[in-house]
N, C-alpha and C positions, 0 to 999 in steps of 0.2 A: 454281684452275686452271679454265679455261673448258671447257665440255662440247662444244665444236665440234671436229670431227675435224681432225687435222693429217695431211696427206699427206706421205709420205717425201720427195718431190721438192721440196717447198716449204720455205723456211727460216723463214718466219714464219707464224703462223696467220692466217686471214682475220679481219678486224675484225668484232666482233659487231654484228648488226643489231638495232636497237631498233624496236619497232613504231610509235613516235610520231614518227619522223623523216619529214619531208615528202620526197616524191620530186621530182626536178627535172623540169619539163615541157620538152619540146623547143621551141626558139624558131626563128623565121625572121627574116631581116633586117628586113623591113618590118612584121611583126606579131608580137605576143607573145600566146600562148595562155595564159589564166589559168583555173585550175580554179575552179568556183563550187560553192557549197554545194548539197547535194541537196535536192530539193523535199520537201514533206510526204508524197508518195506513195512516196518512197524511190528514185525514178528520178533519175539524175544530169542536171543541166541542161547545156545546150550551152555550150562555152567561149566567152568574149567575146573578140573580136579588136580589138587596138589598132593604130592607124596612127600613126607617129611623124613628127615634123617638128622641125627645129632652126632657130632664128632668132637672128640676131645684129644688134646695132645699137650703135654706139659701143663701149663695153666691156661691154655687157650680153649675156648668152647665155640663151636660153630653150629648154628641152627640152619639147616639147609632145606629148601623147598624146591621141588622140581615139578614141571608139568610138560606135557607134550607141546612142542613149539618149534621155533626156528633156530635154536642154538644160542640164544642170548645168555650171557653169564654175568650176573650182577653180584657184586659184593658190597653190601651196604647200599649206597646210592651211586656207586662208581662201577665202571666196567672193570673186569678182571685185569685187563692189561694196565689200567691206571692204578689199581690197588696194589698189585704185586709188581714191583719194578724189576725184580730179579727173574731172569728167564727160567731158572731152575724151579722156582716156586710156581710160575705160570704153567710149566709143563707138568708139575706134580698134580695140580688141582684138576687138570683135564685128563689125567692118566686113566682113572676108572671109566670115563666115557669112551676113550680110545680103545681100551682093552675089551670093552663089550660091543664095539662097533656101533655105538649110539651117539657119537659126537655129532652135533648139529640137529639132533632130533628132540632134544629136551631144552627147555628154558630153565636155567638154574638161578635161584635167588638165595643169597647167603647173608646171614647176620653173624658176624664173628667178633669176639672180644677177648681181651686178656692175652698175655704172652707177647711174643715178638713175631716177626714175619715167618720164621721157620715153623714155630709151633702152630701159628694160625693156618699155614698151608697144610700141615699135617692133619689138623682138625677138619679142614674143609674136605680133604681127600676122604677121610672116614665118613663124614656126613653125606657126601655125594654117593659113596658106595652103598651106604645103608639105605638111602632114599631110592637108589636104582634097584636094590634088592626087593624093597617093598613094592615098587612099581611093577617089576617083572621077576618073579622068583626063579625063572629059568636062567637068569644071569648069575646066580650065586656061585656055581663052579668056576666061572671065569674070574669073578671077583676074589674068590678064595685063592685061586692059583696065583693071582697077582699080589696077594697079601694085602688087599685093600680093605678087607673087613677085620683085620687084626688090629686091636688097639695097642699102641705103643705105650706101655705103662711106665716108662722111665721118667723120673722126675728129678729135680735138683735135690741133692742130699742136704739135709739140714746142717747148719753150723753147730758144732759142739761147744759147750761151755768150757772156758779156759783155754781155747784154741783160737787162732785167727781165722780158721775156716773149717770146712767139713773134715778134711784129712790133714791139712797143713799143721805143723807144730811150730812152736817158737824155736828160734835158732839156739842150738846147744853150744855152750861155751865151757871148755875144760877149766880155764883159769879165769 
């Protein structure tokens, strides 16, 4: 039997509290506060603030978090250079940071899925631009001028019934 007191008006005893359980931190819609480890002096460090942005392109979706930092760019659990092997895709995903002169000042963490490399790179670009705009609204004109905040709505056209593809027809034969 547990040594927690049971009050007569409650039907079940309260759940026991273990000292090793983490406590939930309050969250806000635009930013997530994360607790950091205490420094060597024993004083707690200030919580780091994340700014979120979601990007989509074709069937790819990228969830982007940025925070002030040293310029680390992680996609999944890999460095950006190891995730995108094509130089064009690597240049595309850092383009919003270069256009706003903030490259190297933000740590970027991305979760991306769906689609192929080009769609994923386009989704990351939109997500990074949206997160930068939330972090600093004064950057919006530069991001709009570079067309980084415009979602590319083009998708693959569906295949039509009775045809081999979306537009292709079967070969016509006169005889």
